[in-house]
N, C-alpha and C positions, 0 to 999 in steps of 0.2 A: 518596118516590114509588116504586111498585113497578111492575114489568113486568105487562101485562095477562094473566091467567090465561085470559080468553077466546080469546086468539089461537090456542091449541092447538085449540079446538073448531072454528074456522073452516077450512074445506077439509081436514078430516082425510083424506079421500081425494081425490086429485088429480082436478080438474075436476068434482067433484059438489057443491061448496058453492054457495049462492046469492049473488049479487052484489046489493049495494044499488044502487038507481038513483042516477044522479048521480055515482057513483064510478068506473064502468067506464071512462070515458075517461081519468080521472086515473090509474087503476091500470094501464092497458093498457101503457104503455112500460115500466113497471117489470116486468110479468109477461114482456114480450118479452126484457128483459135477463136476467131469471132463467132463462127457457128456453134462452136462448143459452149461458148459464153451465152449465146441466145438460148440455147437448149437449157441452159442452168437457170433461166429466168432473168438474166442480167439485162436482156433487152438492148444490148450495145448496138450502136448505129455505125454504119460504115461509109467511108469516102476515101478520097484520095487527095494528096497534096499537090502543090504546083510542080514539085520536083519529080513526081513519079506517081505510080498508082498505088502505093503502100497504104493501106488502111491504118488510121491511127487510132481506131476506137478503143481497143484494149490497152494500147500503150499510154494513152492520155488519160484514161479514167482516174478520177480522184476518189480517195476513200471518203465514204458519206460521213463517218463518224468524225474522222480527222478534220474535214473541211468545216463541218458544222462546229466543232469544238474551237477551231481556229478562228472562225468569224464571231462566235460567241465571246471568246477571250479578247478579241480585238475591239469589240464594242465596249466591253466591260473596262478595258484599260483606258479608252478614250473617255469614257464615263468618269473614270477616277481621275484623269488629268483635268476634266472640266470642274469636278469637285475641288480638286486642289487649287485650281485658278480661282474659283469662287471664295474659297476660304483663305486665299492669300491676301492678307491685309498688310499689315506693316511689322517687321520683326521688332521684338521688344528693345527699347533703347530709351536712353535717358532724354525725356522731353522737358520742355520748360527752359532750354537755353535761349539765350538772347536772339531774338528774331525768328524763334522757331514756334509752331503752334503746339500748345500745351493741352493735351486732351483731358488731363486731370483737372485743370481749371475749368475747361468746357464743362466737364461732368458736375462740377460744382454749380455752375449756372443752371445746368438741366435739372438737378435735383431740387434747387430752389423754386424753379418754375412749377415743376410737376407737384411739389408739396403744397401748392396753392390750391390744388384740386381742379376738377373740370372747369373750363373757362369758356362758357358759351357767350356769344356776342350779347352785350346788354347786361350781363351780370356784374356784380361788384367784383368777383374774383378776376373777370377779364379787364374790365374798364378801369378799375382802381388798383387792385393789388398787383396785378402783373405790370401794369403801366408803371406803378411807382418803382417796382423792382428793377425795371429796365432802365428807367431814368437814373436811379441810384448808381447802378453799375456803370453807365455811360459817363456819369459825372466823375466817378473814380478813374475810369479810363482817360478821361479828359486831363485830369490832374497829373497823370503819369506820362502824358504824351510829349513827343519830341517837339521842340520849339519851331521845327521846320513845317509843322502841319497845323492846320486849323480845323477845329470840330464845331460844327453847328448842329443843333438839335431843334426839331420841330415837332410838335404834337398836332397832328392834322385831324379834324372832325368833319369829314365829307358828307354831303347829302346828294344823292343822285339816283338814276334809274336807267336800266337797259333791258333789252329782250335778248333772249338766247334760245337756240334750237335744241340744246342739250336737254335730256330727259323728256323728249317729246314736245318741247316748246313751252315756254313761259316767260313771264316778265318779273324782273327784280326790282325792288324799290328799297333803298336804305336811307336812313336818316341819323346823322350825328354819331357815326361809327368812329372807331379810333385807328389811327396809324401813328406809330412812332418812327420818325425818319431822321436819320443821322447822315451828315455829309462830312466826309474827311477829305481835305483838299490842301494844296500848298498855301502858305500865308498870304500870298498875292492873288489867291482865287484860280478858278479853272473854268474854261468855256465848255468842256465836255465831261462826261461822267460815265462810269460803269455802274450798274445797278446790281445789287445782291438782294434777294427777297426771300423772307420766310414769314410764317404766321404763328402767332403765339395763342390764338383761340383754339379751342377744342370742340368736338362734339359733346352733347350732354352725356353724362355718366362715364366719361373716359378721361383719364389724367392726360392723355394726348402726349406721351413721351416722344414717340417716333413721329407723330403727326400733330404738331411739327415742332415741338419744344426742343428737341435735339438740334434742329437746324438753326433756331434762334440762338441756342448756346453756342453752336459752331460760329455762328456770325458774330457774337460778342467777342469771342476769343480772337477771331480773325481782326476785328476792329482793334482790340487791344494790342496785338502784334504789330499791326501796320502803323497804328498811332504812335507807338513806341520806337519804331524803326527810324535809324539815322539816314535811311535811303530816301532821297527827295522824290516827290511825286510830280508827274507831268500833268495828270488829269485827276479829276476828283472821283471817290468812290461813294456811292450813295447807298447806305444800309436801310432797307425798308422793313421794319417790324410790323407786319399788318395784323389787325385785330379782328378781321371778319372774312376770312377765306372759307371757313365751313358753311358759310351762308352763300356758297357759290360765287366766290371771287368778288364779293362786293367791295371790299377795302382795297384790293388791287385796282379795281376800276375807279375808285375814288381818287387814288394816287395818279394814275396815269392820265386821267381826264382833267384833273383840277389842281394838282400841286405844281407850284412854279418850277420846282427842280426837275420835273418830268421832261421838260424841254432840253435839258442838258444830256439825256440818256442817250448813248450811242450803242451800248451792248448791255446785256444782263445775264445774270445766273439766278435760276430759280431753284430753290431748295424744297423738295416736297417728299412725300412718303406714300407708298401703297402697301407697306409692309413694316416689319419691326426689324431694324438693324441689318446686319450682312453688308453687302457691297452696294454703293450707290451706282445706279444705272443711268446711262445717259439716254434721254428720251428724244430730244430734238436740239438742234443748234438755232442759237444762242441760249446759253446752255441750260437745259432743263434736267437737273439731277433728282433721282428719288431712291429711297431704300425700298426694296420689293420683297425681301425674304420674310417668310412667316406671316403672310397676309391673314392668316386665320385669326389673328388677334388684334389686327387693325381696327380701330374704332370700338374697342371694347375696354373693359376695366382692366384687362391684362396688359395694356399698353403702358407699361411702367418703366421707370428709369433703369431698373436693375436688369432688364433683359436687353439692353443695348451694350454691346461689347466696347470697351474703351478703345480697342483697335479700330472698331468701326468708325468711332468718333475721330481718332487720330488720321485715319486715312482720308475721310472726307475733308478734315480740316486742312491737311497738307495739300490736297488737290485744290481746294477752293482758294487757299491763300496764294497759292502759285499762280493760278490764273488771274486773280485780282491784281496781284503785283505786276505781272506781265502786262496786263491791259492798261493799267495806271501808269506805267513807266514807258510805254511805247508810243510810237507816232500812229499807231493803227486807228485810235479814236479820232485824232485830228483830221485825218484823210480817210475816214470810214467809207466813203463812197467809192474809193479805189479798190477796196476789199469787198464790195457788195457784189456777190455771184449769184443771187436769187436762191433757188433750191440748192441744198447741200446734200452730198452723200457723205455719210458718217457711220463709222462702226467701231466698236470696241474690240481690240485684239486680245481676247482672253484676259482681260483686266490689266494688261501691260501698258497699253497706250490706246488712244483714240485717234483714228485716222479720219480726215475730213478732206473733201475736195468738191469743187462745183459740179452740179449734175451733168453740165455740158461736157466736161472731161469724162465723167463716168459713162455718158452716152458713146463718146468716141472708143472708149475702152471696150464697152460692151459690143459695139459693132465689129471691132477688130477681132474679138473673140468668135462672133458669129461668122465672119468671112473665113476664119480658120476652119471651122466646121463645114462650111460650104465648100472649101477646097477639098477637105478630107472626104466628105460624103459624095461630092460631085465627081470625084475620080472613079468611084465605084459605079454610081448611078448612070453616069454618061458614058460608060464603056460601049463598044460595039454590041449590038443586039445579040449576036450569036455567042458572045461571051457573057452576057449580062442578064439575060432574061429571067433566069431562075433567082438571081439575087434581088432584082427589083420586086419581084413577086413575094419572095420570103421576107423581104424587108417590110413590105406593106402588110403582109400577114402577121409578122412580128409586132408591128404597131398595133394591130387589132387585137392580138392576144394579150398585149400588156394593158390595153385599156379594158379589155373584158375582165382580166385578172383584178384590176383596180375596182372596177365598178361592181363586180360580184363580191369582193370583199368588204367594200363599203356597205353594200345591201346586208350582207351577213351580220356585220357588227351593229347595224342599226336595228335589225330585227331582234337581236339579243338585248340591245339598249331599250327598245320600246317594251319588250316582255318584262324586263326587270323593272322598268318604270311603272307598268301596269299592275304588277303584284305588290308594289309598295316597297321596293327595295332600293330605291334610288340613293345615291350618295353613299353606298357601302364602301367605296374607295376613299371617302372624304378623310378618314382617319388613317387609312393604309393605302397610300397612292399606288403601290405596286400590285394591288389587286386589280387595278383598272389595266395595268400592263398584262397581267396573267390572263385577264378575261378578254379584253378587246384587243390587245396587242398580239397575242398568240393566235387569235382568230383571223386576223388579218394576214399574219404571216402564212399561216396554214393555207388559207384559201389562195393566196397569190402563188405558193409553191405547188399546190394542187393543180392549178389551171395550167401552168408552164409544164408540169410533169405530164399532163394528159396530152399537151400539144407536141411534146417531145416524143411521146410514145406512139401516138396516132396520126400525127400529121407530118412532122418532120422524120419519117420512118427511117430513111436510108442516109440522111444527111450526117456528116462527120461531127463529132463533138467540138472540135476546133472551129469548124465553120459556123456552128450554132452559137457557140460562146462569143465569137465576134459579131455575129449577126445581132444579138441581143445587147451586146455592148453598144452597138450603133444605134439600135432603136432608143435606148436609154439616153444616149447623148442627143439624138434628134429631139426627144421630147423636152429635155432641159433646155435645149436651144430654142425651142419654140416658146417656152415660157419666158426666156430671156428676151426674145424678139418682142413678145407681146407687152412685157412690162416696161421695156425701154421705149417702145413706141407711144405708150400711154404716159409717159413721163414719170414713171415711179422710181424714185431714188433707190428703193430697196431691190431693184433689179440687179445690183451687184452680187446679191446672194446666188442668183442664178448663174451669174458669170463665174463664181467660184465653182459651181457644180458642173461647169462645162470645160473651162480652161484646164484645171488640173487633171480630171480624168482623161482629157484628150492627150495632154502631154504624157500621162502615164502610159496610155495605150501605145503611143509612138516610140516610147523608149523601152517598155517592159516586154512588149511582145516579140521583140527580137530574141529575147532570151526564152520566150515561150517556144518559138519554132525550133531552137536549138536543143532545149532540154525537155519539152513537153510540159504538160500541166502537172508540175510536181511541187513539192514543198517550197522550193526556190522560187517558182513563179508566184505562189500565193503570197510568200513573203514581200516580194518585189511589188506585186500588185497592190497589196494593202498598204504598203509604205507610200506608194504613189497617191493613194486616196487619202492619206493621212489629214491633210489640211481641210478639204471639204466635209469629210466626216467628223472631224474634231470640232470645226466651227458650226456645223449643222447641229451636233448634239449640244454645243454651247447655247444656240438660239432656241433649240427645243426646251432645254432647261428653263430658260427665261420665259417662254410661253406658259409652261406648266406651273412655274413658281408663281406667276401672277394670276393666271386664270383658274387654276384649281380653287384656291380660296374664294375667288369672286362667284364660283358656281354655287358656293354655300350661302350666298346672299343675293342670288339673281332673280328672286321672285318665284311665284308659285305657277307661272305659265310656261316657263321654259324648262323642258325636261333636261336636267344636267347630265344625265347619262348619254343622252343622244348627242349633246354638244361635246363631251369629252370623248365619246367613242369616235365621233367624226374627226376630231383633232388628232387622236391617236392614229387612226387609220391613214390620214394624210401623211403624218410623220413617218410611219412605217413604210408607205409608198415611196417617199423620198429616200430613206435610208436604205431600202431594198433595191433601188433602181439599178445600181452598178453591181449588186450582188447576184442579180438574176443569172448573170454569166455562170456562176457556179452550179446552178440548177442543171444546166446542160453539160457540165464537165465532170459531174460526180456519177459514180456508177448506179446510184439509186437515191431516191428521197423518201423511201417508205418509212424508215424509222424516225426521220425527222418529222414527218407529217404526223405520224401516230403519236410521238411525244407531245407535239403541239396541241394536238386534239385532246389528249389526256389532260394536259395542264388546264385547257380552257374548260373541259367538261367538269372537271374536280371544282375549279374556281366557281364555275356557273351554279353548281349544286349548293356549294358552300354559301354563295351570295343568296340564292333562292331561299335557303333555310334561315337567313337572318343571322349568320354566324359572325358577320362584320357589322358592329354598331358604328354609325357615322361620326359620332361626337366623342369628345374626350374632355375630362376635367383635370388630366395630368398636369400638375403644377409646372413641370418642366416644358411641356408642349401641349397646351390646352388648344382644343379645336371646338369652340362652343357653338351651339345652335343660337342664332340671333332671333329674338322676339321683341316686338314693339308693343307696349301696352299703354293705351290712353284711357284714363277715366274722363269720359266726355259726357257733357249735358248738351242736349239738342233742343232747339226751339224753331218750330216752322211757322211762319206766318203767311196768311193769304193776301189777296189783293187789296182788301180793306184794311189791313194791318192786324187783324185778329190772329190770335194764336190757334192754330188748328191741330198742332201735334206738339207734344213735349215729352221727352224720355231722357233717360241716363243709363249709362252702362260702362263697362270696361271693353273697349274696342281692341281686338287682338289681331296682330299681323305677324305671321311667321314668315321670315324672309328667305325661306328655301322651299324647294318642291315638295318636301314631305309634310308640310303643313304642320298639323298638331298631333300626328298619329304617334309620334314618339312621347308626346307630352301627356296625352289622355290618360294613360295608365297611372301616372303620377298625380294628375289633377282631373278626376273623372268628369267634373262639371263642364270642362272644355271639350266638347264632342261636336259631332256634326248636326246635333239638334239645335244648337245656338249659332249656326252659320249666319252671318250677317246679311240681311235682306237689303237689296239695292233700291233705293228710293228713285224710281224712274224719272220722275219730274224734277229731281234736284241735281245741280251740277256735281259731278264726280260721286254719284249715288248718295249724296247726303251725308258724307263722312269728312271729318277734319283732316284731309291729307296734309301733310307737312311739306312734301314736295310732289310733283305730278308723276308718281310712279305707279298710279293705279292700274295702267295697262299691264304691268308686270306682277301685280298682287291682286288677284281677283278673288282668291279664297281667303276670306277673313271671318272672324268670329265676333259676336257681340254678347257679352254676358251682363245681364241686368244688374244694376247696382244703384245705391241711393244717389240722389241729385247732389251735386257740389256747388259750392258758392264761393269761388275765390274772393279774397279780400280786395284784389284789384281787378274788378270785372272789366270786361271789354265793353265799350259803347260804340254804337254805329247808328248814324242818322242821315237822313236825306237833307241836305242843307238846301238845295233849290232845284227846281224842275223848269226848264226853259224851252220854248220852242224856238228853233234856229230859223233863219230865213230860207234855208235850203231845204225845208220840210223834214228836219230831224229833231229829235229830242235830246237836250243836254242835261244830264243828271249829275249833280255834284254831291259828293259824299264827304262825311267826316268820321274818323275812326280813331279811337284812343284805346290803349290796352297794353299788354305785356310786350317784351322785346321782339317777340316773333308772332306774326299773324299771317294768315292766307285769305286772299280775297278771290271768290270764284264767280264767274258769270256764265249764264246760259240765255242765249236770245231765243225768243218764241217763233214760231212759223210766222212768215211775213216781216220779220224784223232782221236786221243786220247791225253788228257793232262796227260803226265807220271809222271812229277814231276815239283816242282817249288821251289823258294828260301823262301817260306813263311811257316808259321806253323812249322810242323815237316817234311816238305819236301814232303808229300803225299797230293795231291790235294783233297779237300773236296767239294763235290757238294751241292747245295742248292736244294729245291724242284723244279722239272721240268728239272733237269740236268744241268743247267747253274752254273757257279762258281762265288761266291760272295766274295769280299775281303772288309773288313771295315778298313779304315785308319784314324788315327788321330795324331795330334802331338801338342806339346806345343809351347812355344815361341822360335824363332830362331833355327828352325829345318833345317837340311840339305835336299838337294834334296832326294826324295824317289827313290832308285834304287832297281829293283828286276828283276827276270828272270822266265820265264816258258819254259818248254821243251815239244814239241809236237811231238808225234810218228805218222808218216804218213804212212799208208798202201796202198794208192793209190792216185795219183795226181788229184786234183780237179781244174777245170778252174776257179771256184769262190774263190779260196784260201783255206787255211787249217784252219783258226781260226778267229773269229770276237772278237774283245775286245772293251770295252767302258770304259771311266773314267767320274765320275760326281764329280763335286765340290759343296759343300754345304757351304754357308755362313750363320753360324748361329749367329754371333756376329759382332759388329762393323758396320762402315758405309756401307759396302757392303751388309748388311743383308736386306735392305729396298729398295722398289721402290715405286713411286707415284701411279702406278696402284695397287700394292699390299696393299698400305695403303688405297686406295679409296675403294677397294673391302672389306677389313676388316671392314671398318666402316659400310658397309651395313648389316653386319651379325647381327641377333637378339641378344638381351642381354643374352638369355638363351643358347647361344653357345659359345665355346671357340676356335676361329680360331688361330692356331699356325702357323706363316708364316715366310718364308725366301726365299733368292734368290739362285738359282742353275744353273749350266750349265751342258750340257751333250755332250760329243763328242764320236763318234763311228768310229772305224778304221777296216779294214779287211787286213789280212796279209797271 
């Protein structure tokens, strides 16, 4: 049953519509009551139903306070369910039984690995101590394994190179890095395998418990359980413990391109982290799992083993063990081509299970949902003109009003966010997330309600509440259906989310509104309506939690060029638009929205004033929940050479990079010498401004500081020389270089006017530029690596007196005795406890050829 679209056509202008004979007496008392309500300022709108001319304005009006309270409690209840789902790990039980994953044993592995300390690629901690520990535990597992299985171990030391577009584009070169690879298979061998991957290296200055020692601990325990199991395997399981992931996937590349076991792989599970503990989240199929909670301490000194709940370890281990067992004992790997479906639609159902199906099946489902909407709306839009003209017009106007409300609310929150950023109060919500909800969320809701209230009062003057409620339900349904069509047509697997926001509300409307006609807009209707919306709103809040859980901490390390308040305000506004879409109906069913709007404006205004006054400090040193400010400090000595090879400039200082939008404004009161008078000057003629960038993120961090300091002389200095210069037959110049130095180095290239970099010996041979047009090469090596030799070929179209190319080499001392300097240590000590300064020594040398 649907509300009558003709009701809007009746008495469009007050007092001008004709009355049917025999209904005047029946409708007179209701008109009187409605007129009295108008006189009291209620502003009720009148219309008649399909069954007669009775006005339903006063009869169907909902109490503003009760409706607002019901919606608020509904959303809070759903949020509580989401939180319960997120915290639902495993119930306490006795683990360690035969054939079961034992989280206590996995924690022992974890604590041993993290006790080694930070494990950067090339360090003794990573290449020797961690590898020795892994091999010792694998040997013990092999001794306890069932005779049905065979365990093979290989320590791979690959060398290779590749290019990548991530971080603005760069090329990676690695030499003699480490992989520990274990193959568990039947005694007579196996033709196919499933791969499980973790990495044991960490970033400098972090114990790396969640990223990614816990995953390696889980894999060791899974290996122990599977090796001791009496259940025979049909296929092999390859456990890859890789030692150079933090160098942007170098060890993974080395395994998949060079290891002989890589050809056996038919499926894989990757275990990663973007946070510390909590529930693992599925990112993509073939299965990519990661912990995402508490990303504030990811890659910091706080990423310690004690912060990872044993229940998190147990849950992850149970899931991974089950998947590996299933794949290793099934026929799926042997006939994997039969299960190859291309892109897959997959989603986590509130932590209970993961559903996955081919995208072509998803497209069929999506278009079936679209057809249902077409039939539903087509029945109204294609009615005879004399019965339908006002509905079509009102429907189109409703779409316009909806988009206007969204656009103006987005503009409003962006104005607030820009103002907050300009006055230096960015990230005020970083330590108190609900400040962002109270500031930007309430502003969005208030603006949406205001626009619709104005439309109700001044445009839809005489239309009935029932009619308008249905009309704006239809517009919301149409908008979501439009997104569903667009996403499905573009082949996005995530279109299933729009399908959920179309199918369940449409089903709810078709079922619930029968009760609406009979009983009117009362508490029973609200309860049934909200019950029908349970699935899309619950799943919507679940996804919104995942978005903010991941992106809120990321905004605290997103660089100095992206205003985080603008980003967060935009995301919040979009989330509010989605959540409010089917609640717009209630704006037209309540007797007033004045109190709701005033309450929202008051909350927003008070929060705005508190934020502007600096009442909310972004960072925290709370041991239970630290939210530190990240700062990189490099004690660097720089040397610039001219075309003749003479030194034209030499300096030394501590190069300071704050990794969030606030720069050093919060640090300056604690360390007065770090202020805008020492802002780093860009060397315009040098690649990447003449600074030793570790990765090509210069386009994200353009505000940095350079504090003069004494020159440093590492005991293991980097050496860089031109080996040869050849003129090629095709009128290009080939320059061959050799470099030696610490485990991490960066090579930068800038061609001069009239010159182009045509090819080089790195990656696939085709040079890849980073942001800004310069070339960036990231280099790392394990222990005992040979000298790095490579060549570049420069095509010269016209001779330049200042040379054809400028190159620079930076050496980064991330571990060992060369990592520290007395000036660096002294400066680190001055930083407040709510900050996390990550410090190391580096050198930078520039040459012109």
